[in-house]
C-alpha positions in Angstrom: -0.1 0.1 -0.1 2.9 2.5 0.2 3.0 4.4 -3.4 5.7 4.7 -5.8 6.7 8.1 -4.7 6.7 7.0 -0.9 9.1 4.5 -1.8 11.4 6.5 -3.8 11.4 8.7 -0.6 12.3 6.1 1.3 15.5 5.1 -0.4 16.4 8.7 -0.7 15.7 9.5 3.2 16.8 6.7 5.3 20.2 6.7 4.1 20.4 10.5 4.9 18.6 9.8 8.5 21.5 7.5 9.0 24.4 10.0 7.9 23.2 13.2 9.8 22.3 10.8 13.3 25.3 9.2 13.2 27.4 12.6 12.2 25.4 14.2 15.3 25.9 10.8 17.6 29.6 11.3 17.1 29.8 14.8 17.3 27.6 14.8 20.8 30.2 12.5 22.3 33.4 13.9 20.9 32.3 17.0 22.6 30.9 15.5 25.7 27.4 17.0 25.4 25.7 14.1 26.2 23.0 14.8 23.9 22.3 11.0 23.1 21.9 8.2 25.6 21.5 4.2 24.9 18.2 3.8 26.6 16.3 7.2 25.1 17.6 6.2 21.2 16.2 2.8 21.5 13.1 4.0 22.9 12.6 6.8 20.1 13.2 4.0 17.7 11.0 1.5 19.4 8.5 4.0 19.1 8.4 4.7 15.6 8.5 1.1 14.4 5.3 0.6 16.3 3.9 3.9 14.8 4.9 2.3 11.3 3.6 -1.0 12.2 0.1 0.5 13.0 0.1 2.7 9.9 0.6 -0.2 7.5 -2.0 -2.0 9.5 -4.6 0.9 9.2 -3.5 2.4 6.2 -6.2 0.5 3.9 -9.1 1.7 6.2 -7.9 5.4 6.3 -7.4 5.4 2.4 -10.9 4.1 1.8 -12.2 7.2 3.9 -9.7 9.6 1.8 -10.8 7.9 -1.6 -14.7 8.5 -0.4 -14.1 12.0 -0.2 -12.4 12.4 -3.1 -14.8 10.7 -5.1 -17.9 13.2 -3.4 -15.7 16.7 -4.3 -17.5 18.8 -6.7 -14.1 20.5 -7.1 -12.2 20.1 -10.4 -8.3 20.3 -9.7 -7.3 21.2 -13.3 -4.2 22.9 -11.7 -1.0 22.7 -13.7 1.5 20.5 -11.9 3.4 23.6 -9.7 0.0 24.9 -8.5 -1.4 21.7 -7.6 1.8 20.5 -5.6 2.2 23.9 -3.9 -1.5 24.4 -2.7 -1.3 21.0 -1.7 1.7 21.4 0.5 0.2 24.6 2.1 -3.1 22.4 2.7 -1.3 19.4 4.3 0.9 21.7 6.4 -2.2 23.7 7.6 -3.9 20.3 8.2 -1.0 19.2 10.3 -1.1 22.4 12.4 -4.5 21.9 13.2 -4.2 18.6 14.2 -1.1 19.6 16.3 -2.7 21.7 17.9 -5.7 19.5 19.3 -3.5 17.4 20.2 -2.1 19.7 22.5 -5.7 21.2 23.9 -7.9 18.0 24.0 -6.4 15.7 26.8 -7.3 12.1 25.3 -5.6 13.5 22.0 -2.4 14.4 24.3 -2.7 11.1 26.1 -1.5 9.8 22.0 0.9 12.6 21.3 2.6 12.8 24.6 4.9 9.8 23.6 6.7 12.5 21.3 7.2 15.0 24.1 8.6 12.4 26.8 12.1 12.1 26.3 14.4 14.6 28.5 16.7 14.0 25.6 16.7 16.3 22.0 18.3 15.1 19.1 17.9 13.9 15.3 16.3 10.6 16.7 13.6 12.2 19.0 12.5 13.2 15.5 11.2 9.2 15.1 9.5 9.2 18.4 6.5 9.0 16.9 3.0 9.4 18.5 2.5 6.1 18.6 -1.2 5.5 18.5 -2.0 8.6 15.8 -2.2 6.5 12.6 -5.8 5.6 13.9 -7.6 9.1 13.7 -4.3 11.6 11.7 -6.2 10.7 8.5 -9.5 12.5 9.9 -7.5 16.1 9.1 -6.8 15.0 5.6 -10.4 14.5 4.5 -10.9 18.2 3.6 -8.2 18.0 1.3 -9.3 15.0 -0.6 -12.9 16.6 -0.7 -11.1 19.4 -2.2 -10.0 17.1 -5.2 -6.3 16.4 -4.5 -5.8 12.9 -4.8 -5.3 10.6 -1.6 -2.1 9.6 -2.6 -0.5 12.7 -3.3 -1.7 13.8 0.3 0.1 11.0 1.7 2.8 11.6 -0.2 3.3 15.0 0.9 2.8 14.5 4.3 5.5 11.9 4.6 7.7 14.5 2.9 7.2 17.3 5.1 7.9 14.7 7.3 11.2 14.5 6.6 11.6 17.9 7.1 9.9 17.5 10.6 12.8 15.2 11.6 15.5 17.0 10.9 14.6 20.2 13.0 15.4 18.0 16.1 18.5 19.2 16.8 20.7 21.4 19.2 23.6 21.9 17.0 22.2 24.7 14.8 21.6 27.9 17.0 19.5 30.0 14.9 18.6 30.3 11.1 19.0 33.4 9.2 16.0 35.7 10.0 14.6 35.6 6.8 14.5 32.2 7.2 12.8 32.2 10.8 10.1 34.2 9.5 8.5 31.6 7.4 10.2 28.3 8.3 10.6 26.2 11.6 13.7 26.1 12.4 15.7 23.7 15.4 15.3 26.8 17.4 11.3 27.0 17.1 11.2 23.6 17.7 13.4 23.2 20.8 10.7 25.7 22.3 8.1 23.3 21.1 9.8 20.1 23.2 10.3 22.2 26.1 9.0 21.5 29.6 9.4 25.5 30.7 6.0 27.2 31.5 6.9 30.0 29.2 7.4 27.6 26.2 4.6 25.1 26.5 2.2 24.7 23.7 4.0 26.8 21.2 5.3 26.3 17.8 3.1 23.8 16.4 3.8 24.0 12.8 5.7 21.2 10.9 7.3 23.2 7.9 5.7 26.6 8.2 5.9 28.6 11.2 3.5 31.4 9.5 0.7 29.4 11.1 1.9 29.7 14.7 2.3 33.5 14.2 -1.2 33.8 12.6 -2.8 31.8 15.3 -1.3 33.1 18.2 0.9 30.1 19.1 4.1 31.7 18.7 7.1 31.8 20.7 10.7 32.3 20.1 13.7 30.7 22.1 15.1 33.6 24.5 18.2 33.0 26.2 17.2 34.0 29.5 15.0 30.8 29.5 17.1 27.9 28.5 15.1 25.2 27.1 14.3 22.3 29.7 13.2 19.0 27.5 10.4 16.8 28.2 7.2 17.2 29.8 6.1 18.8 33.2 5.5 15.1 34.6 7.9 12.5 33.1 6.2 9.1 33.4 6.9 6.9 36.0 8.3 4.0 33.6 9.6 5.5 30.9 11.6 2.5 29.4 8.4 0.1 29.5 7.4 -0.9 26.2 3.7 -0.6 27.1 3.7 1.7 29.7 6.0 4.3 28.0 3.3 4.4 25.4 0.2 4.3 27.4 1.0 6.0 30.8 -1.2 9.2 29.9 -4.6 6.8 29.3 -3.6 5.3 32.9 -4.0 9.1 34.8 -7.1 9.7 32.9 -8.2 6.5 34.2 -7.2 7.7 37.5 -8.9 11.1 37.3 -12.1 8.8 36.0 -12.3 7.1 39.2 -12.8 10.2 41.6 -16.1 10.6 42.9 -17.0 13.7 41.0 -20.1 14.7 38.8 -20.2 13.2 34.8 -19.4 16.7 33.3 -16.3 17.0 35.7 -15.1 13.2 34.6 -15.8 14.6 30.9 -13.4 17.4 31.3 -10.7 15.2 32.4 -11.1 13.6 28.7 -11.6 16.3 26.7 -10.7 19.4 28.4 -6.6 20.5 27.7 -3.9 18.7 29.7 -3.6 19.8 33.3 -7.5 20.7 33.8 -8.9 19.7 37.0 -12.3 20.2 38.4 -10.9 21.7 41.9 -8.0 23.9 40.1 -5.3 21.5 42.0 -3.6 21.0 38.4 -3.2 23.9 35.8 -3.6 24.1 32.0 -0.7 25.4 30.3 -2.3 28.8 29.4 -3.6 29.1 33.4 0.5 28.5 34.1 1.4 31.0 31.6 -1.0 33.9 32.8 0.2 33.2 36.3 3.7 33.6 35.4 2.9 36.8 33.5 1.2 37.9 36.1 4.2 37.4 38.4 6.1 39.0 36.0 4.4 42.1 35.9 4.5 42.3 39.8 8.1 41.9 39.8 8.6 44.5 37.8 6.2 47.1 39.5 8.3 46.2 42.8 11.5 46.9 40.8 10.3 50.0 39.9 9.0 51.2 43.3 12.4 49.9 44.5 14.2 52.1 41.7 12.3 55.3 42.6 13.0 55.1 46.3 16.6 54.5 45.6 16.2 57.8 43.1 14.3 59.9 45.9 17.0 58.8 48.9 20.3 60.0 46.6 17.9 63.3 46.1 
């Protein structure tokens, strides 16, 4: 069920991945940077193998759904090839942004996506640390593209192509790209922010290739020197290297919240509200934490201003 385009892409990308990851491993060890550990490296590739297996098993189902929408399309895509592929790229990248944002704002989806973020390391192999169960629903975001008259095989190829770029931005070896590049495209700096557990950086920079979606829809955050990135998630899993628990730990946490003696509406909140939501305020969402951080910064600035004014008065 893999298209000819995807086969050629695999033939090109796999040697590329091998070369750049091997180079980064050698450099990081030679420079004593400790960007890689054996356990995390193995876990990253274990997760992508499981993800790929689920994708292949389920591909027939979502291709049927995509072709169904494609056949229903009232749109005639009589476009020249350049326009066709550029539009497909833009639509697919936007669809990924929407999917990614939903994964971060709905807890049941975060329970799937969290596996991509649960490593305390950030390196090129982290790009292979998949949202393991995502193939079961990812295609839903591509249905509107098929309905607009784009061939499902082309949609899947474009997704695979942009994934190559998505893997390569998982590096600490590139500080900042040129300003013109960072104005439009996701850079390693942007994506380091996305993988950070710092309150300032939570749920930011959702784009795959283009950073313009984040700038348009209010989820952009630059990496700032005064806030060094801490990789991972706010609460790390108890069994990070267990082959099953490493994938399902957030589902277990949801189950524990659902077992509480609370109204059913609150139970639904623990499933569909953003991660960190709680019925009693005992835990907070990223937005609530960021609002608190902003309030604290404003208070600190006001206190500094008052202190500065008093020192000035005393000096006079």
